[in-house]
Each structure stands twice: as C-alpha cells, then as structure tokens.
N, C-alpha and C positions, 0 to 999 in steps of 0.2 A: 714574816716569820721564816726562819731558815730551818729546813728539814735536815736533820742529821741522820746518817745511817747508823743503825744499831745492829750489832751482831746478835741475832736472836738466840744463838746457841749459848751466849754468855749470860743470858737473863735467867733468873730463877724460874722454876716451874710456875709459881703463882703469878708472876708478871706475864709470862707467855699465855697462860690461861685467861688472864684478864684481857690481854690484847685480842685473843680470839673472841671473847665475849663482846668486846667493844666493836669489833668488825661485824659481828652478827647484828648487834643493835643498830649499827650504822646502816647496814643493808636494809633492815626492816624499816628504819626511819625513812629511807629512800622510797620504799613502797608506800608508806603513809603520805609522803609529800606528793608522789605521783597521783595517788588517789585523790588528794585534796585538789590538785590542779584539774583533774578530770571533772570533779564535782563542781568546781568553780566555773568551768566552761559550761557545764550542763545548766547551772543556775543562771548564768548569763544568757544562754540561748532561751531558756524558759521565760526569763524576764522580758526579753525582746518580743517573744510571741504574745505575752500577756499585754504588753504596751500596745502592740499593733491591734490586738483584739479590742482593747478599751478605746483606742482611737476610732475604730470602726463603729463601736456602739455609741460613742459620743456623737459622731457624725449622724448616725441614724436618728438619735434622739433630737438633734437639732432639726432635722427634716420633719419629724413628727410634730415638734413644737411649732415650727413655721406653719405647717398645715392647720394645726389647731387654731393658731392666731388668725389665719385667713378665714376659717369657718366661723369663728366668733364674731368677726367684723363684717360678715355678710349682711346686707340690708334685708329686713324681713318683708 
C-alpha cells in the first residue's frame, strides 16, 4: 500500500475532524492491545505456576499411594 501525502489544509473541516477522531481511536486501540498483551503474559505465567503446583501434588499423591500399597501388602 502506497501512502500519499495529503495537504490537510485543502481538506474540508468534516474530513479533518474525522481524521482527528480516527487518530484518537487508533491511539486508544493501541492501549487496548498493550493491555491485552500484558494480560496474556500474566495468564501464561499463572498457567505455568498452576501446572508446576499440579505436578507437585501429583508426585506427592503417587508417594502416598505407594506407601498405602506397601502397608496393605504387609503380612499380618
């Protein structure tokens, strides 16, 4: 896409105002995108923490089940 230079002084007032509004919306959309990126990172970090915690819990349950298995199989 080729950008062409437009002499803003030759544009009607309504088109200049519309351009100002578009620039404002564009800058606000940039803030929304930045916020989305930050939230995406936070969610990724949280997911990693949860996965690590679940792995730890799974490991501990395995140990408990192994101990229970040994206790059940002890001769009386």
